[in-house]
C-alpha positions in Angstrom: 42.7 18.8 1.5 40.0 21.4 1.2 37.5 18.3 1.0 39.3 16.5 3.3 39.3 19.0 6.1 35.2 20.0 5.5 34.8 15.7 5.9 36.5 15.8 9.3 34.9 18.7 11.1 32.8 18.7 14.1 32.0 14.8 15.4 35.1 14.0 14.0 37.4 16.5 15.1 36.2 16.0 18.6 36.3 12.2 18.3 40.0 12.4 17.1 41.5 15.3 19.7 39.9 12.7 22.5 42.4 9.8 20.8 45.2 12.0 20.9 44.0 12.7 24.1 44.3 9.0 25.5 47.5 7.9 23.5 49.1 10.8 24.7 47.8 9.8 28.7 48.9 6.1 27.6 52.8 7.4 26.8 52.8 9.2 30.0 51.7 6.6 31.8 54.0 4.2 30.4 56.8 6.4 31.3 56.0 6.5 34.8 55.2 3.2 35.1 58.9 2.0 33.4 60.5 5.3 35.7 58.8 3.8 38.5 60.7 0.7 37.7 63.9 1.9 37.4 64.2 1.9 33.7 62.9 5.9 32.4 63.2 7.1 29.2 64.9 9.7 27.5 62.6 12.5 27.7 63.6 14.0 24.4 62.1 10.3 23.0 59.5 10.3 24.8 58.0 13.8 23.2 59.3 12.5 20.4 57.7 9.3 20.1 54.6 10.4 21.9 54.0 13.3 19.1 54.8 10.9 16.0 52.5 8.1 16.9 49.9 10.7 18.2 49.5 11.9 14.7 50.2 8.8 12.8 48.1 6.5 14.7 44.7 9.4 14.2 45.9 9.4 10.5 46.0 6.0 10.1 42.4 5.7 11.9 41.2 7.9 9.9 42.2 6.0 6.3 40.5 3.1 8.5 37.1 4.7 8.5 36.7 4.4 12.5 35.3 8.0 12.6 32.8 7.7 9.7 31.2 4.7 12.3 28.0 5.9 13.9 29.5 5.1 18.0 26.0 3.9 18.7 26.2 1.3 16.1 29.7 0.1 17.0 30.1 -3.6 16.4 33.1 -6.1 17.6 34.7 -5.5 14.1 34.7 -1.9 14.6 36.6 -2.2 17.8 39.0 -4.9 16.2 39.5 -2.0 13.3 40.5 0.2 16.5 43.2 -1.9 17.7 44.2 -2.7 14.3 44.5 1.5 14.0 46.5 2.0 17.5 49.0 -0.9 16.4 49.2 0.1 13.0 50.4 3.5 14.4 52.8 2.7 16.5 54.3 0.2 14.5 54.8 2.5 11.7 56.0 5.2 14.6 59.0 3.0 15.8 59.6 1.9 11.9 59.9 5.7 11.3 62.0 6.7 14.9 64.4 3.4 14.3 64.6 4.5 10.7 66.0 8.3 11.2 68.7 7.1 13.8 66.3 7.5 16.9 65.9 3.8 19.4 63.1 3.7 21.0 62.2 0.9 23.7 60.3 -1.5 22.0 58.8 -2.9 25.3 58.0 0.6 26.0 56.3 1.0 22.4 54.3 -2.3 23.1 52.9 -1.0 27.0 51.9 2.4 25.4 50.3 0.8 22.8 48.3 -1.9 25.3 47.2 1.0 27.1 46.4 3.1 24.4 44.3 0.6 22.5 42.4 -0.3 26.2 41.8 3.5 26.4 40.0 4.1 23.4 38.5 0.7 23.1 36.8 1.8 26.6 36.4 5.2 25.8 34.0 4.2 22.9 32.3 1.7 25.3 31.2 4.8 27.9 30.7 7.3 25.5 28.3 4.7 23.3 26.2 4.1 26.3 26.1 7.7 27.3 26.0 8.8 23.8 22.4 6.3 23.2 20.8 7.6 26.5 21.5 11.0 25.6 20.1 10.8 22.3 17.0 8.9 23.5 15.9 11.3 25.8 17.1 13.7 23.2 15.0 12.2 20.9 11.5 11.6 23.4 11.9 15.4 23.6 12.1 16.4 19.8 9.6 13.7 18.6 12.0 12.0 16.4 11.8 8.1 16.2 14.2 5.0 16.3 13.4 4.1 12.4 14.4 0.7 10.7 14.3 0.8 6.8 13.9 -2.2 4.7 15.4 -2.1 1.7 19.3 -0.8 1.1 18.9 0.3 -2.5 18.4 3.6 -4.7 15.1 4.4 -2.8 16.8 4.1 0.7 19.8 6.2 -0.4 17.1 8.8 -1.4 15.3 8.8 1.2 18.5 8.6 3.9 19.8 11.6 2.0 16.5 14.0 2.7 16.4 12.8 6.1 19.8 13.7 6.5 19.4 17.0 4.6 16.0 17.7 6.1 17.7 18.0 9.8 19.6 21.1 8.3 17.9 22.7 5.6 15.4 25.3 6.2 12.0 24.6 7.0 13.2 21.2 8.3 10.6 20.8 10.7 7.9 20.6 7.8 9.7 18.6 5.6 10.8 16.1 8.5 7.7 15.9 10.2 7.1 12.5 10.8 10.0 12.7 13.0 12.2 9.9 11.5 16.0 8.8 13.0 17.1 6.2 11.1 19.0 3.9 13.0 19.6 0.6 11.0 18.5 -1.0 7.4 17.9 -4.6 6.7 18.1 -6.1 2.8 17.9 -9.3 1.4 21.4 -9.2 -0.4 23.7 -10.5 2.4 26.8 -9.1 0.6 25.2 -5.5 1.9 25.4 -6.8 5.8 28.1 -4.7 7.3 28.3 -2.3 4.8 26.9 1.7 5.1 24.3 3.8 3.3 25.1 7.6 4.1 26.0 6.0 7.7 23.4 3.9 8.9 24.3 0.3 9.0 22.6 -2.5 7.3 22.5 -4.8 10.1 20.5 -7.6 8.6 17.9 -9.8 6.4 14.2 -9.6 7.0 14.3 -12.6 8.6 16.1 -10.6 11.2 13.5 -8.0 11.5 12.2 -9.0 15.0 15.2 -9.2 16.5 16.5 -6.1 15.3 13.5 -4.3 16.6 14.1 -4.9 19.5 17.9 -5.0 20.2 18.1 -1.4 18.8 14.6 -0.2 20.0 13.2 0.3 16.6 9.5 2.6 17.3 8.7 2.7 13.4 9.3 1.0 10.4 9.6 2.1 6.7 9.5 -0.4 3.8 11.7 1.5 0.8 11.6 -1.3 -2.4 8.9 0.4 -4.7 10.1 -2.6 -7.3 9.0 -5.4 -4.4 7.2 -8.0 -5.9 4.0 -8.9 -4.3 4.5 -12.3 -2.5 7.9 -10.9 -0.9 6.2 -7.2 -0.1 3.0 -9.6 1.4 6.3 -11.9 3.5 8.2 -8.4 4.9 5.0 -7.1 5.9 3.7 -9.9 7.2 7.3 -9.9 9.5 6.5 -6.3 10.4 3.5 -6.9 11.8 4.6 -9.2 14.1 6.5 -6.5 15.5 3.4 -4.9 16.3 5.2 -1.2 15.2 3.8 1.5 12.7 4.7 0.3 9.4 5.1 3.2 6.6 5.7 2.2 3.1 7.3 3.5 -0.4 4.7 3.2 -3.0 4.7 0.7 -5.7 7.7 2.4 -8.5 4.9 2.6 -10.8 2.7 5.0 -8.5 5.8 7.0 -7.4 5.9 10.4 -8.7 9.7 11.7 -9.9 10.3 13.8 -12.5 11.4 17.1 -13.2 9.2 18.5 -11.0 9.1 16.2 -8.1 12.4 14.5 -7.2 11.5 13.7 -3.4 10.5 10.6 -2.3 10.1 11.5 1.6 6.9 12.9 0.9 6.0 10.2 -0.8 6.6 8.0 2.3 3.2 6.9 3.5 1.1 4.3 6.1 -0.1 1.0 4.8 -3.8 1.4 3.4 -6.3 -1.4 2.2 -5.0 -1.4 -1.0 -1.6 -2.9 0.0 -3.5 -5.7 1.5 -3.7 -6.5 -2.5 -0.1 -7.6 -2.7 0.0 -6.1 -6.1 0.6 -2.9 -7.9 -2.8 -0.9 -9.1 -3.9 -1.6 -12.2 -3.2 1.3 -14.5 -5.8 2.1 -17.4 -5.6 4.6 -20.4 -6.4 7.6 -19.9 -6.3 8.9 -23.7 -9.1 6.6 -24.1 -11.1 7.9 -21.4 -10.3 11.6 -22.2 -11.9 11.5 -25.7 -14.8 9.2 -24.5 -15.7 11.8 -21.6 -14.6 15.3 -22.5 -17.5 17.8 -23.0 -20.3 14.8 -22.9 -23.3 15.1 -20.4 -22.5 12.1 -18.2 -25.5 10.4 -15.8 -24.4 8.5 -13.1 -27.4 6.3 -11.2 -26.7 5.4 -7.5 -24.3 8.6 -7.9 -23.9 8.5 -4.3 -22.9 5.0 -3.0 -19.1 4.0 -3.1 -18.9 3.0 -7.1 -21.3 5.9 -7.6 -19.3 8.4 -5.9 -15.6 7.4 -7.3 -17.3 7.4 -11.1 -18.5 11.0 -10.5 -14.8 12.0 -9.2 -12.9 10.5 -12.4 -15.5 11.6 -14.7 -15.3 15.3 -13.6 -11.3 15.0 -14.2 -12.1 14.8 -17.5 -14.0 18.0 -18.4 -17.6 17.2 -19.2 -20.5 19.2 -20.5 -22.1 18.1 -17.3 -22.5 15.6 -14.8 -25.9 14.6 -13.3 -26.1 12.5 -10.1 -29.4 10.2 -9.3 -29.5 8.6 -6.1 -32.6 8.0 -3.5 -30.7 8.2 -0.4 -30.0 12.2 0.0 -27.1 12.0 2.5 -24.4 10.1 0.0 -25.4 12.6 -2.9 -25.0 15.4 -0.7 -21.5 14.4 0.6 -20.4 13.6 -2.9 -22.4 17.1 -4.4 -20.6 19.1 -1.8 -17.1 17.2 -2.6 -17.0 18.1 -6.1 -18.5 22.1 -6.0 -15.3 22.6 -3.2 -13.0 21.1 -5.8 -14.3 22.3 -9.2 -16.3 25.4 -8.2 -18.6 26.9 -10.6 -16.0 25.1 -13.4 -18.1 22.5 -13.6 -22.0 22.0 -14.2 -22.9 19.3 -11.5 -27.3 18.2 -11.0 -28.1 16.7 -7.5 -31.5 14.9 -8.3 -33.3 12.9 -5.5 -35.2 10.1 -7.7 -35.6 6.1 -7.6 -34.6 4.1 -10.5 -37.6 2.2 -10.0 -40.0 5.2 -10.8 -39.8 5.0 -14.8 -41.9 8.3 -15.1 -39.7 10.0 -13.0 -36.7 8.8 -15.1 -38.4 9.8 -18.0 -38.7 13.0 -16.8 -34.9 13.6 -15.7 -33.6 12.0 -19.3 -36.0 14.3 -21.3 -35.0 17.2 -19.8 -30.8 17.3 -19.2 -30.6 14.3 -22.6 -27.6 12.3 -21.7 -25.1 11.4 -23.7 -23.3 8.6 -21.5 -25.5 7.0 -18.5 -23.1 4.9 -16.1 -25.8 2.7 -14.5 -24.6 1.8 -10.7 -27.5 1.8 -8.6 -28.5 -1.3 -7.0 -29.1 -3.4 -4.0 -25.9 -5.3 -3.1 -25.9 -6.8 0.1 -26.3 -10.6 -0.5 -28.0 -11.2 3.2 -30.0 -8.6 3.4 -31.7 -9.0 0.0 -32.3 -12.7 0.7 -34.8 -11.6 3.5 -35.9 -8.8 1.4 -35.8 -10.6 -2.4 -38.8 -7.9 -3.7 -36.4 -5.6 -3.6 -33.6 -6.6 -5.0 -35.9 -8.0 -8.3 -37.4 -4.3 -7.9 -34.5 -1.9 -7.9 -32.5 -4.0 -9.4 -33.7 -5.1 -12.5 -36.8 -3.1 -13.0 -34.3 -0.4 -12.1 -32.3 -1.4 -15.1 -35.2 -2.1 -17.2 -36.5 1.3 -16.8 -33.0 3.6 -17.1 -32.3 1.3 -20.3 -34.5 1.2 -21.9 -35.3 4.9 -21.3 -31.4 5.5 -22.6 -32.6 4.0 -25.7 -35.6 6.0 -26.2 -33.6 8.9 -25.7 -31.0 8.2 -27.7 -28.2 7.9 -25.2 -24.5 7.0 -27.0 -24.0 4.6 -24.3 -25.5 2.9 -21.3 -22.7 1.3 -19.3 -24.5 -1.1 -16.8 -22.3 -2.2 -13.7 -22.6 -5.8 -12.9 -20.7 -8.1 -10.6 -18.9 -11.7 -10.0 -21.7 -12.6 -8.0 -23.9 -13.0 -11.2 -21.9 -15.7 -12.5 -23.8 -18.9 -11.2 -25.5 -17.1 -8.4 -26.6 -18.7 -5.2 -28.5 -15.9 -4.1 -31.7 -13.5 -5.3 -28.9 -10.5 -5.2 -26.3 -12.4 -8.0 -29.0 -13.6 -9.6 -30.9 -10.2 -9.9 -27.1 -8.8 -11.4 -27.0 -11.6 -14.0 -31.1 -10.9 -14.9 -29.5 -6.6 -15.5 -26.5 -8.6 -17.8 -29.2 -10.2 -19.9 -31.3 -7.4 -20.1 -28.5 -5.2 -21.0 -27.5 -8.3 -23.7 -31.4 -8.1 -25.2 -31.2 -4.7 -25.6 -28.0 -4.8 -27.4 -29.4 -7.5 -29.7 -32.2 -5.6 -30.4 -30.4 -3.0 -32.8 -33.0 -0.5 -32.3 -31.9 3.4 -31.8 -28.1 4.5 -31.6 -27.4 3.1 -28.0 -24.3 0.8 -27.4 -25.1 -0.7 -24.6 -22.0 -2.6 -22.0 -21.4 -4.5 -19.4 -18.5 -4.4 -16.9 -17.7 -7.0 -14.3 -15.5 -7.3 -11.3 -15.0 -8.9 -7.8 -15.5 -7.2 -3.9 -14.1 -3.7 -3.9 -11.9 -3.1 -0.9 -13.7 -0.7 1.2 -16.8 -0.1 -0.4 -19.9 0.2 1.3 -21.2 -3.3 2.5 -17.5 -4.6 1.7 -15.9 -7.3 4.6 -12.4 -4.3 5.2 -14.8 -1.4 6.9 -16.3 -4.2 9.2 -13.3 -5.5 10.1 -12.0 -2.4 10.9 -14.8 -1.5 13.2 -14.3 -4.7 15.0 -11.1 -4.2 15.5 -10.7 -0.8 16.6 -13.2 -1.6 19.2 -11.7 -4.6 20.3 -14.0 -7.2 19.5 -13.9 -10.2 17.6 -13.2 -10.4 13.8 -15.8 -12.5 11.9 -15.2 -14.6 9.2 -17.6 -17.1 7.8 -15.9 -19.6 6.7 -12.6 -20.4 7.1 -11.5 -21.5 3.3 -14.1 -19.1 1.6 -12.2 -16.8 -1.2 -13.1 -13.8 -3.0 -11.6 -11.4 -5.9 -10.4 -8.2 -4.6 -9.8 -4.7 -6.3 -10.0 -1.1 -5.3 -12.8 1.3 -5.9 -10.7 3.2 -8.2 -9.5 0.3 -10.0 -13.1 -0.7 -10.2 -14.1 2.6 -11.7 -11.5 2.8 -14.0 -12.6 -0.4 -15.3 -15.9 0.9 -15.4 -14.7 3.8 -18.1 -12.0 2.9 -20.1 -14.8 -0.5 -21.3 -16.9 2.2 -21.8 -14.8 4.0 -23.8 -13.6 1.1 -26.3 -16.9 -0.9 -26.3 -18.9 -1.0 -29.4 -22.0 -2.5 -27.9 -23.3 -6.0 -26.3 -20.0 -6.6 -24.8 -19.1 -8.0 -21.0 -16.1 -6.8 -19.8 -14.1 -8.7 -17.1 -11.3 -7.1 -15.8 -7.9 -9.9 -14.6 -8.1 -9.4 -10.9 -5.0 -11.6 -9.8 -5.6 -14.8 -7.8 -8.3 -14.5 -5.1 -8.0 -14.1 -1.6 -8.7 -16.0 1.4 -11.6 -13.6 3.5 -9.7 -15.3 6.3 -5.6 -14.2 5.3 -7.2 -10.7 5.0 -8.6 -10.5 8.1 -4.9 -11.7 9.5 -2.9 -9.1 7.6 -5.5 -6.5 8.4 -5.0 -7.2 12.3 -1.4 -7.3 11.7 -1.9 -3.8 10.0 -2.9 -2.1 13.2 0.0 -4.2 14.6 -1.9 -6.7 16.7 -1.2 -10.8 16.3 -4.1 -12.5 15.1 -5.8 -15.1 17.5 -3.5 -13.6 20.3 -4.0 -9.9 20.6 -7.7 -10.0 18.2 -9.9 -13.0 18.3 -10.7 -14.7 14.8 -14.2 -16.0 15.1 -15.7 -18.3 12.6 -19.7 -17.6 11.9 -20.8 -20.1 9.6 -22.0 -19.0 5.6 -24.9 -16.7 5.8 -27.6 -16.8 3.8 -27.0 -17.5 -0.2 -23.3 -17.3 0.0 -20.8 -18.8 -2.1 -17.2 -20.3 -0.7 -15.6 -19.0 -3.9 -16.5 -16.4 -6.2 -16.1 -16.9 -10.0 -15.7 -13.8 -13.3 -16.8 -16.0 -15.9 -19.9 -18.7 -16.9 -18.8 -22.1 -18.3 -20.7 -20.9 -21.4 -18.7 -17.8 -21.6 -15.1 -17.5 -23.5 -12.3 -14.9 -23.0 -11.4 -12.5 -25.9 -8.2 -9.8 -25.2 -8.3 -6.2 -25.7 -5.9 -3.5 -26.3 -5.1 -3.5 -22.3 -3.8 -6.8 -21.5 -5.9 -6.9 -18.2 -9.2 -6.4 -19.7 -10.7 -9.2 -21.5 -14.4 -9.6 -22.9 -17.1 -12.5 -22.2 -18.4 -13.9 -25.1 -22.3 -12.7 -26.1 -24.3 -15.1 -25.6 -27.5 -15.0 -27.5 -31.2 -14.2 -25.6 -34.1 -15.6 -26.6 -36.3 -12.7 -27.6 -39.7 -14.2 -27.2 -39.3 -16.0 -23.9 -36.6 -13.3 -22.1 -39.7 -10.8 -22.8 -42.2 -13.2 -21.4 -40.3 -14.2 -18.6 -39.0 -10.6 -18.0 -43.1 -9.5 -17.9 -44.1 -12.3 -15.3 -41.6 -11.6 -12.8 -42.3 -8.0 -13.0 -46.1 -8.9 -12.3 -44.9 -11.2 -9.4 -42.8 -8.4 -7.9 -45.1 -5.9 -8.6 -47.7 -7.9 -6.2 -45.1 -8.8 -3.7 -45.4 -12.2 -4.7 -42.2 -13.6 -3.2 -42.5 -17.5 -3.6 -43.9 -16.6 -7.5 -41.2 -13.8 -8.3 -38.7 -16.4 -7.4 -39.8 -19.4 -9.0 -39.7 -16.4 -11.9 -36.1 -15.7 -11.5 -35.0 -19.2 -11.5 -36.7 -19.2 -14.6 -35.2 -16.2 -16.1 -31.7 -17.3 -14.6 -30.8 -21.1 -15.3 -27.6 -21.0 -13.6 -29.4 -19.8 -10.9 -29.1 -22.4 -8.0 -29.0 -23.2 -3.9 -25.7 -22.1 -1.9 -25.8 -26.1 -0.5 -26.0 -27.0 -4.1 -22.8 -25.0 -5.3 -20.7 -25.2 -2.2 -21.1 -28.8 -1.6 -19.7 -29.3 -5.3 -17.2 -26.5 -4.9 -15.7 -28.3 -1.5 -15.5 -31.9 -3.5 -13.6 -30.0 -6.2 -10.9 -28.7 -3.9 
C-alpha cells in the first residue's frame, strides 16, 4: 500500500482528481438532463452512484496504466484505454449496485458514461497541447533539448535512469549539463514498439527516424547501442545525419568504462568524432608487452613533434620510461609536445627536446653519443605525396639518407631496438615518397641481415591515419567549415584507414614482440572509399552531401594511386599472438648490389641531380612504377 501511494504522488494525484471531477460533473449533467425530460433520478441513488463510479473508475484507470502514460506522447490506443477504463468503471458500479439491491437506471448509466468518456478524452487533448506548449517554452528557457534515443536496450535504460535521476539529485545541473529531455525511443526490435522504457515510449524503428524527428520536434539524437555492428552503426548514422541534427553516441562496448569505480553512462556519451567514420571498434593492443618493453628505458623519437611522433611520445610516457628524447627539425611542433608532456608529468618524467635534422649524420651522432638511447622510434619523414613529386630530392635526402643515418648510428651505439615507421604507399609505389619509404624498409632489412651489433631492426607498416598532418580529414573539415566544396581526386579512390592511437599502438606492440628484421602489418579491415568518407563527414556536420555541401572531383594528383595495398606480391603473412597483427615475410636483400645502389642514389641526391636520382631510385626499388601504369591495371581488374 505504501509503495502504491508513493507511485501515485504528484502528477498522478492531480490527474486522477481531474478525472474524478469530470466523472462527477458528467453524472450531474446526466441527472440534469433526466430532470429536464421528466425522468428524475433519486438523489440518494445519484450520490451513491456518483461516489462509487468515481472511485471504481479511477481505480480501474490506475490498473490499466492510464496515469503512467506521458500525456504529450498519447496515441489513439491510449484514448481507447481511457474509453475502456470509464466503461469498465460504470459497468462494475452498476453491477455492484444491482447486487446490493439498489437498482439504477441503465440509460442514466450509459449517458453518464458517454459524457464522462468524452470529457476525459477532451480534457486530455486540450491538456496535452497546453502541456506541450508550456513544456516547450520552459525547455527553451532552461536549455533542455528534445532528445531521441536510438536503442531500447540496457544502455538506454541506464541513460534514462541517470537522466531522470539527475533532475532530482543534488548537483543535477552539473550532471545533466548537456540538457537532454528524452522524448522518444526507436529500436529495430518491432516487438518493443509501443512499450515504455522509464516512461519514454518506443515509437518505431530506425527507418522512422526522420518521421519522428519532425513529428516530435526532436533537437538532438543519442545513439545508445554500444554493441552495434559496424554496418548497422554506419547505416543508422547515415539515417541520423539526414535529419541535420546533432548526434551523440555511446562508445563501442569495448570502450565503455563500467566497473566498481564507474557505473555511470551519461558522462561517456560524446559527440561523433572522426574515428566513428571507420565503422569499427578501435583495435586494442596488449599493454603488458609494451609496459615491460618501455619501462625504465631511454627512448628516442625522431620526428617527435609530428602527428605520429607526438602520439608516440604521449604513449611512451604512460609506461614509465627512464627518459624520452624528442628529436625534430620543426621547433613549433617540438615545443607543443614538450609543453604538453611537461604539464602532464612535471618533474616525474625526464624529457629532452632537441632541434636537429636526421639528415645531419654528425649532429645525430652527437645526440646518440650523449644520451645513449636504448630504443629508437624513427618517425621523421616527408610523407606528402604531391609535394614530394615536386621536390623529389627532399624525399630522398630526408627519408632515405635520414633513415640510413639514424639506423646505422643505432647499430653503432648499441641501441637495443630500432623501429622504422613505414606506410602502405611503400608497396608497389607509384611516387617518389612511396618509393623512398620502400627503400627505407630495405635499409632496415639490409642492416638486420648483417647481424652486426646487438640492435634488432623492425618495420611497421600501416595505411592512412585519420586526422594526421597531411591526411584528407583536416582538409575536408576546413572545406566544410568554410562553406567550400569538398575536393576528392577520384570517385573510385580507396584507402585503408586507422586512428593515430591505433597506429602508434601497432608501432609499440610490434616493437615489443619483434625479434629483428620483421615487417609488421595491421589488419585494417576493409578499405574505405574516400568519397564515402567525405559524404559521412559532411553528414557528421548535420549537412546533406551534394545539396548543402558540394563534392568536387579534381582528378588524381601527381603520383597518386587509385587504391593502396598493404603487402607486396612476394610477401606472405605470418600470424602473431595478436590476431590483428601480422608479419610480412622477409625478403633477402642482395648485400653487394644494395650497398652500391644506395651509394649511387646518395651521391645523386647530394648533387641534386633529380633525373639521375629518380633513375637510381627505380633501380633500388624494382616495384616502383608510374601511376598511370598502376592505375590502368587497377581499373581493368575491377
